[in-house]
C-alpha positions in Angstrom: 216.9 14.3 -119.9 213.7 13.5 -121.7 212.6 9.8 -121.8 209.8 8.4 -123.9 207.8 5.5 -122.4 205.6 4.2 -125.2 203.3 1.2 -125.0 200.9 -1.0 -127.1 198.0 -2.1 -125.0 194.4 -3.1 -125.5 193.1 -4.2 -122.1 195.1 -1.7 -120.1 197.4 -4.1 -118.3 200.5 -3.2 -120.3 199.6 0.5 -120.1 199.7 0.2 -116.3 203.1 -1.5 -116.4 204.3 1.5 -118.5 202.9 3.8 -115.8 204.9 2.0 -113.1 208.0 2.3 -115.2 207.4 6.0 -115.9 206.8 6.6 -112.2 210.2 5.1 -111.2 212.0 7.1 -113.9 210.4 10.3 -112.6 211.3 9.5 -109.0 214.9 9.2 -110.2 214.7 12.8 -111.5 214.1 12.2 -115.2 211.6 14.0 -117.4 209.3 11.4 -118.8 206.6 11.4 -121.5 204.2 8.5 -121.2 202.1 7.9 -124.4 200.6 5.2 -126.5 203.0 3.9 -129.2 200.3 4.6 -131.8 200.3 8.3 -130.9 204.0 9.0 -131.3 204.7 11.2 -134.4 208.4 11.8 -134.0 211.3 10.8 -131.7 214.0 13.3 -132.3 213.6 15.1 -129.0 214.0 12.1 -126.7 217.3 11.1 -125.0 216.1 7.6 -124.2 213.2 5.3 -125.1 211.3 2.5 -123.4 208.9 0.6 -125.6 206.5 -2.0 -124.3 203.8 -4.2 -125.8 201.2 -6.7 -124.9 201.6 -10.2 -126.3 198.7 -11.8 -128.2 199.3 -15.5 -129.1 203.0 -14.9 -129.4 202.6 -11.7 -131.4 203.5 -8.2 -130.3 200.7 -5.5 -130.2 200.2 -3.8 -133.5 200.9 -0.3 -132.2 204.4 -1.3 -131.0 205.1 -3.1 -134.3 204.2 -0.1 -136.3 206.3 2.1 -134.0 209.4 -0.1 -134.8 208.6 0.0 -138.5 208.3 3.8 -138.6 211.3 4.7 -136.4 213.8 1.9 -137.2 217.4 3.1 -137.3 216.6 6.6 -135.8 218.0 5.9 -132.3 221.7 5.8 -133.1 223.6 7.0 -130.0 220.4 6.8 -127.8 219.5 3.9 -125.5 216.3 1.9 -126.2 214.8 -0.8 -123.9 211.9 -3.1 -124.7 209.5 -5.0 -122.5 206.6 -7.4 -123.2 203.6 -8.3 -121.1 201.6 -11.4 -121.7 202.3 -14.8 -120.1 199.3 -15.8 -118.0 201.4 -17.8 -115.5 204.5 -17.4 -113.4 206.9 -18.4 -116.2 208.3 -14.9 -116.6 209.5 -14.9 -113.0 211.4 -18.2 -113.2 213.8 -17.1 -115.9 214.3 -14.8 -118.9 211.9 -15.9 -121.6 213.3 -15.7 -125.2 211.8 -12.8 -127.2 209.0 -13.6 -129.7 209.8 -13.0 -133.4 208.3 -9.4 -133.4 210.4 -8.5 -130.4 213.6 -10.0 -131.8 213.1 -7.9 -134.9 212.6 -4.8 -132.8 215.8 -5.5 -130.9 217.7 -5.7 -134.2 215.9 -2.9 -136.1 215.7 0.0 -133.6 218.2 -1.2 -132.2 217.5 -1.8 -128.5 219.9 -2.7 -125.7 217.8 -5.5 -124.1 214.3 -6.9 -123.6 212.4 -8.3 -120.6 209.1 -10.2 -120.4 206.7 -9.5 -117.5 203.6 -11.5 -116.6 200.3 -10.5 -118.1 196.8 -9.8 -117.0 193.5 -11.2 -118.3 190.1 -10.5 -116.8 187.1 -12.8 -117.1 185.4 -10.1 -119.2 188.2 -10.1 -121.9 186.8 -9.6 -125.4 187.5 -11.6 -128.6 188.0 -15.3 -129.1 191.4 -15.2 -127.5 189.8 -13.8 -124.4 187.1 -16.5 -124.5 189.6 -19.3 -124.8 191.8 -17.8 -122.0 189.1 -17.2 -119.4 190.1 -20.3 -117.5 193.5 -18.7 -117.1 192.1 -15.3 -116.1 194.2 -13.5 -113.4 196.8 -10.9 -112.9 200.4 -12.3 -113.1 202.2 -9.0 -113.2 204.7 -8.3 -110.5 204.9 -4.5 -109.8 208.0 -4.9 -107.6 209.9 -6.6 -110.4 208.7 -4.0 -112.9 209.8 -1.1 -110.7 213.2 -2.7 -110.0 213.8 -3.1 -113.7 212.9 0.6 -114.2 215.3 1.7 -111.5 218.1 -0.2 -113.4 217.2 1.8 -116.5 217.2 5.1 -114.6 220.7 4.3 -113.2 222.0 3.6 -116.7 220.6 6.8 -118.1 221.9 9.0 -115.3 225.3 7.3 -115.5 225.7 8.5 -119.1 223.5 6.2 -121.2 221.5 9.0 -122.6 221.5 10.6 -126.0 224.6 11.3 -128.0 223.5 12.6 -131.3 224.7 15.3 -133.7 221.4 17.2 -133.8 217.6 16.9 -133.4 215.5 15.1 -135.9 212.2 16.7 -136.7 209.2 15.9 -138.7 207.1 12.8 -139.2 209.0 9.7 -140.2 208.0 7.6 -143.2 206.7 4.2 -142.7 209.7 2.7 -144.4 212.2 3.9 -141.8 215.3 6.0 -142.4 216.2 7.3 -145.8 219.0 5.7 -147.8 219.7 2.8 -150.1 217.3 -0.1 -150.3 218.2 -3.6 -149.3 219.1 -4.3 -153.0 221.5 -1.4 -153.1 219.5 1.0 -155.3 218.4 4.4 -154.2 214.7 5.1 -153.6 213.4 7.2 -156.5 210.2 8.7 -155.2 207.7 9.1 -152.3 205.3 6.8 -154.3 207.9 4.0 -154.2 208.3 4.5 -150.5 204.5 4.2 -150.0 204.1 1.1 -152.1 207.1 -0.7 -150.4 205.4 -0.2 -147.1 201.9 -1.2 -148.2 202.1 -5.0 -147.8 203.6 -4.9 -144.2 200.9 -2.5 -143.2 198.1 -4.7 -144.5 199.5 -7.8 -142.9 200.0 -5.9 -139.6 196.3 -4.8 -139.6 195.2 -8.4 -140.4 197.2 -9.9 -137.5 195.7 -7.3 -135.2 192.2 -8.3 -136.2 192.9 -12.0 -135.6 195.0 -11.2 -132.5 197.3 -14.1 -133.5 200.3 -14.8 -135.7 199.0 -16.3 -138.9 200.0 -18.8 -140.0 201.2 -20.2 -136.7 203.1 -23.5 -136.1 201.5 -26.3 -134.0 202.9 -26.8 -130.4 205.8 -29.2 -130.1 203.6 -31.3 -127.7 200.0 -31.6 -128.6 197.5 -31.9 -125.7 193.8 -32.8 -125.3 192.1 -32.4 -121.9 188.9 -33.1 -120.0 187.6 -31.3 -117.0 185.2 -32.6 -114.4 184.2 -31.6 -110.9 186.9 -33.6 -109.2 189.7 -34.0 -111.7 191.5 -32.5 -114.7 193.0 -34.9 -117.2 195.6 -34.0 -119.8 196.7 -36.4 -122.5 199.8 -35.8 -124.6 200.8 -37.6 -127.8 204.5 -38.7 -127.3 205.2 -41.9 -129.1 208.5 -43.8 -129.0 209.8 -42.5 -125.6 211.0 -44.1 -122.5 208.9 -42.4 -119.7 211.6 -42.9 -117.1 214.4 -41.3 -119.1 212.8 -39.1 -121.7 209.9 -37.4 -119.9 209.9 -34.8 -117.1 206.8 -33.3 -115.5 206.8 -30.5 -113.0 204.0 -28.4 -111.3 204.8 -25.0 -109.8 202.6 -22.0 -108.9 199.7 -23.4 -110.9 201.6 -24.2 -114.1 202.1 -27.7 -115.3 205.2 -28.2 -117.5 205.9 -31.3 -119.6 209.4 -31.7 -121.1 210.4 -34.6 -123.4 213.6 -35.6 -125.2 213.3 -37.5 -128.4 216.7 -38.9 -129.4 217.5 -39.1 -133.1 218.3 -42.5 -134.3 221.7 -42.9 -136.0 220.7 -44.1 -139.4 220.5 -42.6 -142.8 217.0 -41.4 -144.1 215.7 -40.3 -147.4 213.4 -37.9 -145.7 212.1 -37.3 -142.2 209.3 -35.1 -140.8 209.7 -36.3 -137.2 210.6 -33.9 -134.5 213.8 -34.7 -132.5 215.5 -33.0 -129.6 213.9 -31.2 -126.7 210.1 -30.7 -126.6 208.3 -28.6 -124.0 204.8 -27.4 -123.2 203.3 -25.6 -120.2 199.6 -25.2 -119.4 197.8 -23.3 -116.7 196.1 -25.6 -114.1 192.7 -24.9 -112.6 192.8 -22.7 -109.5 191.7 -25.6 -107.3 194.3 -28.1 -108.6 196.0 -30.3 -105.9 199.6 -30.1 -107.2 200.8 -32.6 -104.6 198.5 -35.3 -105.8 199.2 -35.1 -109.5 199.8 -38.6 -111.1 201.0 -39.6 -114.6 201.1 -42.8 -116.6 202.4 -43.6 -120.1 201.0 -46.3 -122.4 201.3 -46.9 -126.1 202.8 -43.5 -126.8 200.2 -41.6 -124.8 201.1 -39.7 -121.7 198.1 -39.2 -119.4 198.3 -36.8 -116.4 195.6 -36.7 -113.8 195.2 -33.6 -111.7 192.9 -34.0 -108.7 190.7 -30.9 -107.9 190.0 -29.9 -104.4 186.4 -29.2 -103.3 185.3 -25.6 -103.8 185.7 -23.4 -100.7 182.5 -22.7 -98.9 181.0 -19.4 -99.8 180.9 -18.3 -96.2 178.0 -17.3 -94.0 175.9 -14.3 -94.5 176.2 -11.7 -91.8 173.0 -9.8 -90.8 173.2 -6.1 -90.2 171.0 -4.9 -87.4 169.5 -1.4 -87.2 170.1 0.7 -84.2 167.7 3.5 -83.4 
């Protein structure tokens, strides 16, 4: 069986995850082709597909999005799995994160069996303004063992009979609009020119979001923070008016990630209009590497939650060891 492992990656972290997956599939005896999603021209020869993408500010990498757009609907009878790589914390290890909108669309349009999110990697040398803003969170949060275990599950499914079941091979380059057939309004496409024009706007928008490396426009976080950082403490302030701090606010710190959860209960009264947010609110932030999680304190006053995170003294650089020359 021939399995395609395709990926969308800029910094190389997601490409390496794809390599780990391909390695496990090969060890299981499967024939694997590992390639960038942007270099895939046709998919008819593959019995199964694994597609992965880096996340940029909640958006999937452009190569993976275009892969979905080009080959949507062409995997009937063949299994497809998706993975994302991006969170710069341990949140992907504590539970299954919900897919971002691009991934949810891919699950529906390809279609795919399931999706998993793995931790991401960012180096201090990351380029672009996203890299600049995220340098304080730089680190490698990928778990090779978790990735390889997931790949072994896929291999077992494929070998157990989850491979291709199709009438015949599909050849040739696909159009950007996906499979042929009626349009969403029920009318048949009349020309190749119409196909091209119908795909023009998504392609332009896709290129634009790649350039910005962020979904645009993008909603504000449910909980808005401001922070200050000094040599001995990190202070976070959150705007949460109208809450009871003992009943409605929960703060946890685990593995370098501070999570704030709040519950704003809706008042039982009729309104002409409301722009307030009700229900569960949540926000997680990466703490500085020298944060003392055991000494974190919080106070709430006049609708403002203030969290103080003490920072431990920097570790000594160590002593220099002199190398002696022996004749």
